[in-house]
RODO-2510 file (C-alpha; in nm, 4 decimals, decimal comma):
residues 458
     n   res          X          Y          Z
     1     x    -2,0533     6,1689     1,9804
     2     x    -1,9661     6,0467     1,6356
     3     x    -1,7535     5,7527     1,5302
     4     x    -1,5304     5,7382     1,2231
     5     x    -1,6690     5,5294     0,9421
     6     x    -1,5193     5,1823     0,9081
     7     x    -1,2678     5,1531     0,6285
     8     x    -1,3500     4,8723     0,3896
     9     x    -1,1078     4,7187     0,1451
    10     x    -1,2472     4,5876    -0,1787
    11     x    -1,1276     4,2374    -0,2608
    12     x    -0,8748     4,2186    -0,5425
    13     x    -0,9351     4,0325    -0,8659
    14     x    -0,6899     3,7687    -0,7391
    15     x    -0,8900     3,7179    -0,4163
    16     x    -1,2147     3,6865    -0,6100
    17     x    -1,0602     3,4349    -0,8489
    18     x    -0,9105     3,2368    -0,5589
    19     x    -1,2388     3,2163    -0,3701
    20     x    -1,4184     3,1165    -0,6901
    21     x    -1,1575     2,8471    -0,7612
    22     x    -1,1884     2,7024    -0,4091
    23     x    -1,5683     2,6928    -0,4324
    24     x    -1,5606     2,5234    -0,7724
    25     x    -1,3001     2,2709    -0,6567
    26     x    -1,5110     2,1845    -0,3530
    27     x    -1,8216     2,1318    -0,5665
    28     x    -1,6434     1,9190    -0,8267
    29     x    -1,4119     1,7072    -0,6100
    30     x    -1,5678     1,6611    -0,2672
    31     x    -1,8784     1,4564    -0,3648
    32     x    -1,6669     1,1860    -0,5329
    33     x    -1,4198     1,1749    -0,2430
    34     x    -1,7030     1,1466     0,0089
    35     x    -1,8538     0,8593    -0,1917
    36     x    -1,5197     0,6737    -0,1970
    37     x    -1,4757     0,7029     0,1783
    38     x    -1,8438     0,6272     0,2372
    39     x    -1,8074     0,2890     0,0692
    40     x    -1,4673     0,2254     0,2276
    41     x    -1,5941     0,2883     0,5786
    42     x    -1,9007     0,0766     0,5060
    43     x    -1,6860    -0,2177     0,3925
    44     x    -1,4542    -0,1816     0,6915
    45     x    -1,7240    -0,1866     0,9537
    46     x    -2,0117    -0,3943     0,8136
    47     x    -1,8608    -0,7023     0,9801
    48     x    -2,0284    -0,5803     1,2989
    49     x    -2,3654    -0,6679     1,1477
    50     x    -2,2491    -1,0149     1,0481
    51     x    -2,0751    -1,1214     1,3691
    52     x    -2,3553    -1,3356     1,5121
    53     x    -2,4336    -1,4934     1,1731
    54     x    -2,0684    -1,5712     1,1019
    55     x    -2,0434    -1,7420     1,4407
    56     x    -2,3536    -1,9523     1,3760
    57     x    -2,2970    -2,0320     1,0064
    58     x    -1,9184    -2,0476     0,9740
    59     x    -1,7868    -2,1009     1,3270
    60     x    -1,6134    -1,7626     1,3518
    61     x    -1,5897    -1,7235     1,7311
    62     x    -1,5405    -1,4048     1,9328
    63     x    -1,1608    -1,4338     1,9405
    64     x    -1,1393    -1,5029     1,5654
    65     x    -1,3770    -1,2154     1,4953
    66     x    -1,1722    -0,9763     1,7089
    67     x    -0,8552    -1,0872     1,5274
    68     x    -1,0226    -1,0460     1,1884
    69     x    -1,1645    -0,7060     1,2791
    70     x    -0,8179    -0,5890     1,3748
    71     x    -0,5962    -0,7718     1,1225
    72     x    -0,7371    -0,5441     0,8534
    73     x    -0,5124    -0,2736     0,9977
    74     x    -0,1983    -0,4871     0,9751
    75     x    -0,2295    -0,5171     0,5975
    76     x    -0,3330    -0,1536     0,5883
    77     x    -0,0256    -0,0432     0,7863
    78     x     0,2244    -0,2476     0,5829
    79     x     0,1149    -0,1088     0,2458
    80     x     0,0054     0,2420     0,3441
    81     x     0,3292     0,4330     0,2818
    82     x     0,4158     0,2465    -0,0431
    83     x     0,0633     0,3085    -0,1695
    84     x     0,0881     0,6794    -0,0906
    85     x     0,4211     0,7045    -0,2731
    86     x     0,2693     0,5282    -0,5753
    87     x    -0,0219     0,7728    -0,5664
    88     x     0,2319     1,0538    -0,5854
    89     x     0,3867     0,8855    -0,8891
    90     x     0,0748     0,7847    -1,0833
    91     x    -0,1601     1,0615    -0,9740
    92     x    -0,4567     1,0615    -0,7382
    93     x    -0,7197     1,0083    -1,0087
    94     x    -0,5867     0,6720    -1,1264
    95     x    -0,4577     0,5446    -0,7929
    96     x    -0,7678     0,6209    -0,5867
    97     x    -0,9789     0,4509    -0,8561
    98     x    -0,7502     0,1449    -0,8490
    99     x    -0,7752     0,1228    -0,4716
   100     x    -1,1540     0,1346    -0,4767
   101     x    -1,1970    -0,1326    -0,7445
   102     x    -0,9585    -0,3817    -0,5831
   103     x    -1,0924    -0,3454    -0,2319
   104     x    -1,4463    -0,3773    -0,3668
   105     x    -1,3608    -0,7144    -0,5211
   106     x    -1,2164    -0,8367    -0,1889
   107     x    -1,5128    -0,6980     0,0068
   108     x    -1,7580    -0,8859    -0,2177
   109     x    -1,5562    -1,2063    -0,1666
   110     x    -1,6575    -1,2096     0,2026
   111     x    -1,9882    -1,3520     0,0807
   112     x    -1,8035    -1,6799     0,0158
   113     x    -1,6383    -1,7087     0,3597
   114     x    -1,6157    -2,0718     0,4676
   115     x    -1,4408    -2,0563     0,8073
   116     x    -1,2457    -1,8348     1,0477
   117     x    -0,9197    -1,8767     0,8518
   118     x    -1,0719    -1,7477     0,5285
   119     x    -1,2396    -1,4664     0,7220
   120     x    -0,9062    -1,3508     0,8636
   121     x    -0,7270    -1,3832     0,5272
   122     x    -0,9924    -1,1706     0,3573
   123     x    -0,9797    -0,9084     0,6326
   124     x    -0,6029    -0,8852     0,5864
   125     x    -0,6407    -0,8537     0,2072
   126     x    -0,9080    -0,5870     0,2538
   127     x    -0,6517    -0,3812     0,4460
   128     x    -0,3881    -0,4393     0,1770
   129     x    -0,6152    -0,3314    -0,1083
   130     x    -0,7616    -0,0295     0,0704
   131     x    -0,4225     0,0961     0,1923
   132     x    -0,3563     0,4471     0,0719
   133     x    -0,7128     0,5664     0,0238
   134     x    -0,7502     0,7828     0,3322
   135     x    -0,3969     0,9330     0,3431
   136     x    -0,4068     0,9692    -0,0339
   137     x    -0,7182     1,1831    -0,0100
   138     x    -0,5710     1,3835     0,2797
   139     x    -0,2602     1,4556     0,0706
   140     x    -0,4741     1,5276    -0,2364
   141     x    -0,6807     1,7834    -0,0448
   142     x    -0,3678     1,9460     0,1000
   143     x    -0,2520     2,0074    -0,2582
   144     x    -0,5864     2,1547    -0,3663
   145     x    -0,7067     2,3648    -0,0716
   146     x    -0,5265     2,6372     0,1309
   147     x    -0,4831     2,5847     0,5044
   148     x    -0,7573     2,8330     0,5964
   149     x    -1,0277     2,6122     0,4458
   150     x    -0,8513     2,2766     0,4706
   151     x    -1,0144     2,1630     0,7954
   152     x    -1,3495     2,2440     0,6357
   153     x    -1,2631     2,0182     0,3405
   154     x    -1,1378     1,7462     0,5762
   155     x    -1,4647     1,7787     0,7680
   156     x    -1,6685     1,7390     0,4487
   157     x    -1,4600     1,4324     0,3629
   158     x    -1,5195     1,2968     0,7137
   159     x    -1,8942     1,3283     0,6573
   160     x    -1,8610     0,9983     0,4717
   161     x    -1,8297     0,8274     0,8115
   162     x    -2,1657     0,9422     0,9523
   163     x    -2,3285     0,9012     0,6105
   164     x    -2,1953     0,5457     0,5870
   165     x    -2,3382     0,4632     0,9282
   166     x    -2,6648     0,6577     0,8930
   167     x    -2,7366     0,5040     0,5558
   168     x    -2,5099     0,2029     0,5888
   169     x    -2,6459     0,0803     0,9220
   170     x    -3,0048     0,0420     0,8025
   171     x    -2,8743    -0,0674     0,4594
   172     x    -2,6645    -0,3461     0,6108
   173     x    -2,9428    -0,4515     0,8455
   174     x    -3,1929    -0,4357     0,5605
   175     x    -2,9765    -0,6390     0,3229
   176     x    -2,9374    -0,9056     0,5915
   177     x    -3,3138    -0,9187     0,6450
   178     x    -3,3759    -0,9218     0,2682
   179     x    -3,1117    -1,1865     0,2031
   180     x    -3,2517    -1,4130     0,4724
   181     x    -3,5890    -1,4010     0,2964
   182     x    -3,4496    -1,5158    -0,0397
   183     x    -3,3933    -1,8776     0,0532
   184     x    -3,0901    -1,9447    -0,1717
   185     x    -2,8420    -1,7284     0,0251
   186     x    -2,7801    -1,6082     0,3772
   187     x    -2,8484    -1,2440     0,4612
   188     x    -2,4895    -1,1679     0,5569
   189     x    -2,3706    -1,3017     0,2197
   190     x    -2,6025    -1,0674     0,0310
   191     x    -2,4826    -0,7745     0,2443
   192     x    -2,1129    -0,8384     0,1768
   193     x    -2,1593    -0,8973    -0,1962
   194     x    -2,3789    -0,5932    -0,2683
   195     x    -2,1709    -0,3526    -0,0596
   196     x    -1,8493    -0,4788    -0,2198
   197     x    -1,9873    -0,4115    -0,5685
   198     x    -2,0661    -0,0526    -0,4620
   199     x    -1,6915     0,0066    -0,4174
   200     x    -1,6145    -0,1254    -0,7659
   201     x    -1,8700     0,1110    -0,9203
   202     x    -1,7369     0,4040    -0,7151
   203     x    -1,3798     0,3360    -0,8308
   204     x    -1,4792     0,3382    -1,1967
   205     x    -1,6632     0,6687    -1,1449
   206     x    -1,3581     0,8250    -0,9718
   207     x    -1,1470     0,7607    -1,2794
   208     x    -1,3689     1,0022    -1,4738
   209     x    -1,4591     1,2584    -1,2062
   210     x    -1,1316     1,3387    -1,0248
   211     x    -0,8571     1,5745    -1,1452
   212     x    -0,4970     1,5513    -1,0295
   213     x    -0,4133     1,9227    -0,9882
   214     x    -0,5592     2,2743    -1,0272
   215     x    -0,3494     2,3286    -1,3403
   216     x    -0,5291     2,0385    -1,5145
   217     x    -0,8815     2,1236    -1,3960
   218     x    -1,1200     2,1814    -1,6861
   219     x    -1,3770     2,3272    -1,4477
   220     x    -1,1493     2,6250    -1,3649
   221     x    -1,0806     2,9172    -1,5977
   222     x    -0,7235     3,0393    -1,6516
   223     x    -0,7473     3,3140    -1,3886
   224     x    -0,8806     3,0717    -1,1285
   225     x    -0,6126     2,8141    -1,2096
   226     x    -0,3420     3,0788    -1,1646
   227     x    -0,4861     3,2158    -0,8390
   228     x    -0,5231     2,8735    -0,6778
   229     x    -0,1874     2,7459    -0,8034
   230     x    -0,0131     3,0579    -0,6691
   231     x    -0,1848     3,0266    -0,3293
   232     x    -0,0757     2,6654    -0,2971
   233     x     0,2795     2,7559    -0,4062
   234     x     0,3006     3,0108    -0,1227
   235     x     0,1888     2,7472     0,1263
   236     x     0,4308     2,4924    -0,0158
   237     x     0,7171     2,7331     0,0520
   238     x     0,5991     2,7752     0,4117
   239     x     0,5677     2,3986     0,4575
   240     x     0,9143     2,3475     0,3105
   241     x     1,0567     2,5860     0,5726
   242     x     0,8611     2,4267     0,8585
   243     x     0,8938     2,0591     0,7791
   244     x     1,1335     1,7878     0,6634
   245     x     1,2333     1,7291     0,3029
   246     x     1,2389     1,3845     0,1446
   247     x     1,0885     1,0509     0,2365
   248     x     1,3311     0,9306     0,5032
   249     x     1,3583     1,2636     0,6851
   250     x     0,9804     1,2805     0,7012
   251     x     0,9566     0,9310     0,8483
   252     x     1,2185     1,0192     1,1115
   253     x     1,0715     1,3597     1,1984
   254     x     0,9654     1,3882     1,5638
   255     x     0,6488     1,5829     1,4805
   256     x     0,5344     1,3070     1,2470
   257     x     0,5697     1,0549     1,5302
   258     x     0,4040     1,2935     1,7755
   259     x     0,0900     1,3142     1,5631
   260     x     0,1066     0,9401     1,4984
   261     x     0,0557     0,8815     1,8724
   262     x    -0,2383     1,1243     1,8759
   263     x    -0,3981     0,9559     1,5778
   264     x    -0,3405     0,6107     1,7309
   265     x    -0,5320     0,7193     2,0414
   266     x    -0,8144     0,8553     1,8271
   267     x    -0,8468     0,5347     1,6257
   268     x    -0,8737     0,3235     1,9394
   269     x    -1,1829     0,5240     2,0329
   270     x    -1,3215     0,5257     1,6767
   271     x    -1,2921     0,1575     1,5913
   272     x    -1,3398     0,0254     1,9416
   273     x    -1,6782     0,1964     1,9314
   274     x    -1,7674     0,1463     1,5644
   275     x    -1,6988    -0,2278     1,5356
   276     x    -1,9240    -0,3062     1,8294
   277     x    -2,1868    -0,0339     1,7900
   278     x    -2,4625    -0,2625     1,6516
   279     x    -2,4119    -0,5179     1,9294
   280     x    -2,3922    -0,2475     2,1978
   281     x    -2,7158    -0,0868     2,0751
   282     x    -2,8814    -0,4295     2,0523
   283     x    -2,7759    -0,5019     2,4114
   284     x    -2,9100    -0,1680     2,5360
   285     x    -3,2413    -0,2189     2,3545
   286     x    -3,2715    -0,5898     2,4260
   287     x    -3,3187    -0,6582     2,0524
   288     x    -3,1563    -0,8684     1,7815
   289     x    -2,9502    -0,6951     1,5089
   290     x    -3,1846    -0,5988     1,2245
   291     x    -3,3857    -0,3026     1,0958
   292     x    -3,4637    -0,1542     1,4379
   293     x    -3,1097    -0,1779     1,5709
   294     x    -2,9781    -0,0439     1,2387
   295     x    -3,2012     0,2626     1,2598
   296     x    -3,1087     0,3400     1,6215
   297     x    -2,7403     0,2844     1,5378
   298     x    -2,7718     0,5613     1,2786
   299     x    -2,8684     0,8263     1,5377
   300     x    -2,5133     0,8932     1,6697
   301     x    -2,3877     0,9404     1,3154
   302     x    -2,6663     1,1854     1,2287
   303     x    -2,5709     1,4070     1,5231
   304     x    -2,2012     1,3632     1,4407
   305     x    -2,2624     1,4751     1,0828
   306     x    -2,3792     1,8211     1,1901
   307     x    -2,1144     1,8603     1,4606
   308     x    -1,8338     1,7600     1,2227
   309     x    -1,9404     1,9953     0,9448
   310     x    -2,0164     2,3108     1,1439
   311     x    -1,7226     2,2926     1,3852
   312     x    -1,4881     2,1969     1,1016
   313     x    -1,6067     2,4992     0,9035
   314     x    -1,5353     2,7311     1,1979
   315     x    -1,1948     2,5830     1,2945
   316     x    -0,9881     2,8158     1,0772
   317     x    -0,7463     2,9659     1,3334
   318     x    -0,4555     2,8135     1,5255
   319     x    -0,6167     2,8769     1,8660
   320     x    -0,9530     2,7269     1,7703
   321     x    -0,7940     2,4120     1,6329
   322     x    -0,5843     2,3624     1,9462
   323     x    -0,8509     2,4463     2,2073
   324     x    -1,1428     2,2775     2,0353
   325     x    -0,9295     1,9736     1,9548
   326     x    -0,8295     1,9335     2,3213
   327     x    -1,1892     1,9677     2,4432
   328     x    -1,3231     1,7253     2,1830
   329     x    -1,0690     1,4595     2,2818
   330     x    -1,1671     1,5048     2,6477
   331     x    -1,5318     1,4759     2,5457
   332     x    -1,4596     1,1557     2,3546
   333     x    -1,3076     0,9942     2,6634
   334     x    -1,5760     1,1165     2,9041
   335     x    -1,8659     1,0073     2,6829
   336     x    -1,7191     0,6613     2,6175
   337     x    -1,6830     0,6138     2,9935
   338     x    -2,0419     0,7359     3,0318
   339     x    -2,1670     0,4761     2,7830
   340     x    -1,9915     0,2044     2,9856
   341     x    -2,1625     0,3269     3,3035
   342     x    -2,5030     0,3325     3,1324
   343     x    -2,4613    -0,0218     3,0036
   344     x    -2,3571    -0,1504     3,3458
   345     x    -2,6529     0,0199     3,5147
   346     x    -2,9209    -0,0777     3,2622
   347     x    -2,9836     0,2761     3,1390
   348     x    -3,0561     0,2320     2,7652
   349     x    -3,1587     0,5929     2,6936
   350     x    -2,8527     0,7380     2,8643
   351     x    -2,6396     0,4784     2,6891
   352     x    -2,7612     0,5940     2,3472
   353     x    -2,7054     0,9596     2,4481
   354     x    -2,3472     0,8952     2,5624
   355     x    -2,2665     0,6906     2,2515
   356     x    -2,4101     0,9693     2,0355
   357     x    -2,1964     1,2348     2,2052
   358     x    -1,8844     1,0154     2,1845
   359     x    -1,9341     0,9628     1,8107
   360     x    -1,9946     1,3354     1,7541
   361     x    -1,6746     1,4179     1,9448
   362     x    -1,4394     1,1770     1,7719
   363     x    -1,5834     1,2558     1,4291
   364     x    -1,5323     1,6295     1,4760
   365     x    -1,1815     1,6062     1,6150
   366     x    -1,0510     1,3965     1,3239
   367     x    -1,0392     1,6780     1,0634
   368     x    -0,8850     1,9137     1,3209
   369     x    -0,6137     1,6575     1,3968
   370     x    -0,5186     1,6288     1,0283
   371     x    -0,4730     2,0067     1,0017
   372     x    -0,1467     1,9772     1,1948
   373     x     0,0651     1,7420     0,9781
   374     x    -0,0665     1,8879     0,6500
   375     x     0,0550     2,2293     0,7664
   376     x     0,4227     2,1246     0,7661
   377     x     0,4450     1,8354     0,5160
   378     x     0,4600     1,8727     0,1391
   379     x     0,5740     1,6790    -0,1684
   380     x     0,7344     1,3377    -0,1137
   381     x     0,7633     1,4172     0,2582
   382     x     0,3845     1,4538     0,2724
   383     x     0,3330     1,1214     0,0945
   384     x     0,5613     0,9437     0,3419
   385     x     0,4688     1,1365     0,6570
   386     x     0,0922     1,1329     0,6099
   387     x     0,1093     0,7673     0,5101
   388     x     0,3109     0,6841     0,8235
   389     x     0,0767     0,8729     1,0568
   390     x    -0,2290     0,7055     0,9104
   391     x    -0,0810     0,3558     0,8866
   392     x     0,0628     0,3349     1,2377
   393     x    -0,2167     0,5443     1,3842
   394     x    -0,4717     0,3061     1,2369
   395     x    -0,3097     0,0219     1,4277
   396     x    -0,5322     0,1578     1,7014
   397     x    -0,8060    -0,0154     1,5042
   398     x    -0,6137    -0,3430     1,5434
   399     x    -0,5491    -0,2914     1,9141
   400     x    -0,8993    -0,1715     2,0089
   401     x    -1,1070    -0,4896     1,9529
   402     x    -0,8357    -0,7130     2,0991
   403     x    -0,7953    -0,4847     2,4021
   404     x    -1,1714    -0,4642     2,4534
   405     x    -1,2035    -0,8435     2,4358
   406     x    -0,9070    -0,8934     2,6718
   407     x    -1,0529    -0,6606     2,9368
   408     x    -1,3919    -0,8285     2,9099
   409     x    -1,2330    -1,1721     2,9483
   410     x    -1,0241    -1,0585     3,2461
   411     x    -1,3157    -0,8801     3,4186
   412     x    -1,6313    -1,0374     3,2757
   413     x    -1,9624    -0,8591     3,3293
   414     x    -2,2995    -0,8826     3,1602
   415     x    -2,2623    -0,5494     2,9760
   416     x    -1,8853    -0,5739     2,9156
   417     x    -1,8268    -0,2260     3,0579
   418     x    -1,4573    -0,2739     3,1350
   419     x    -1,3798    -0,3318     2,7692
   420     x    -1,5586    -0,0052     2,6863
   421     x    -1,3747     0,1815     2,9643
   422     x    -1,0395     0,0737     2,8185
   423     x    -1,1248     0,2544     2,4926
   424     x    -1,1852     0,5920     2,6519
   425     x    -0,8588     0,6275     2,8436
   426     x    -0,6429     0,6945     2,5372
   427     x    -0,8544     0,9961     2,4372
   428     x    -0,7299     1,1852     2,7448
   429     x    -0,3683     1,1309     2,6343
   430     x    -0,4543     1,2749     2,2917
   431     x    -0,6199     1,5779     2,4556
   432     x    -0,3035     1,6579     2,6519
   433     x    -0,0827     1,6192     2,3441
   434     x    -0,3008     1,8439     2,1263
   435     x    -0,3043     2,1124     2,3956
   436     x     0,0757     2,0838     2,4287
   437     x     0,1125     2,2073     2,0678
   438     x     0,0648     2,5514     2,2286
   439     x     0,4295     2,5282     2,3351
   440     x     0,5635     2,4399     1,9901
   441     x     0,7871     2,6964     1,8291
   442     x     0,5979     2,9343     1,5983
   443     x     0,5879     2,8155     1,2385
   444     x     0,5606     2,9931     0,9040
   445     x     0,2466     2,7952     0,8216
   446     x     0,0805     2,9168     1,1434
   447     x     0,1668     3,2764     1,0626
   448     x     0,0285     3,2317     0,7129
   449     x    -0,2907     3,0769     0,8503
   450     x    -0,3538     3,3824     1,0700
   451     x    -0,2832     3,6212     0,7823
   452     x    -0,5164     3,4599     0,5251
   453     x    -0,8366     3,6562     0,4891
   454     x    -1,0648     3,4673     0,2487
   455     x    -1,3783     3,3300     0,4061
   456     x    -1,4662     2,9616     0,4474
   457     x    -1,6425     2,7958     0,1571
   458     x    -2,0241     2,7899     0,1629
***
């Protein structure tokens, strides 16, 4: 019995140019964007390494620390949408650089904290100055990369989180240990000052290394510029048909608010875990925060790095994004609950395993979540809608430490497991909402996603 030979279709010159343009754009833009978010995430979360020292040296108690950890997101939320609109006006290259330099200056100023009031003021200002970075990059990538490879680019961008914790955790712990040995400064002061200056340097570099649009990219030839610009124009037309037009319609759109709730639930899990990760690991190991705790704290992020990249690369269909997203949110909730159980039952190895799996789950589901709003928002509507989702969603980072502290105060235990349990519940809500997108009316952007044939970027 013989079978007919498979018919192969040679790629057109346009397809070749488009794939080449996407690959070049990824190589030229993604490293700088990852560096920006690496330093941003480091400066957001390094307070976890300084909590005990700030309490001892400056009288910043648990309640003040929880407020300071969360108040960052108030300033962030207030200025997020305006910052995103200004990015649209001035261009990503200049605005992302400005954000990085200003937040770096504020981050370095934490070295001079005198009391809990100054700590909280600086945390608020850190949110104000960093506002617009994350949604600005999400919008920037949605203007550079077609939907088929967009989750892959989001996943690469998200790699800054595990990198910041893998490298940042031992870096922060090491800077504290080094600073304590100097004699003229405290370790936590050295950590804040050095890591703040990293953001200033990164912002200056971004001004020279980023490009606002494919049409202005010197690293693309004319054919590649045309192919990529045309591909994005086709997607823009689909997004215009699917989504709202204008700033106010975007901010009132029900889908924007729907994904805001999902992102809020995700951020409760992310920041409720991240802020307290060093202390939780120290408690499981029975050690003080330092080199050893920093190294063990890096393990979850190392595993999350691989999970985020490889699943993000493969999530290039509507069904995969919906099904994998739902499962990953369920996993996030289950593994956070598991870490609470391990802490309560003095099971350090299982505790590290559950924390590792929780981090891998919430890291991987983030890029998939952002695929939804960027598929129906474009132009000024994207600036407003993406900014709104990120700003209000990130209030989960404000709620999480306060909620965790409140549960621990109401039901005190040695391991504080009830505060951890409270973080995991919201992930199950997000899982149900992502799965419910199955019942949304078919959209032009979804049809286009299924029709696109070019392979993911390698």
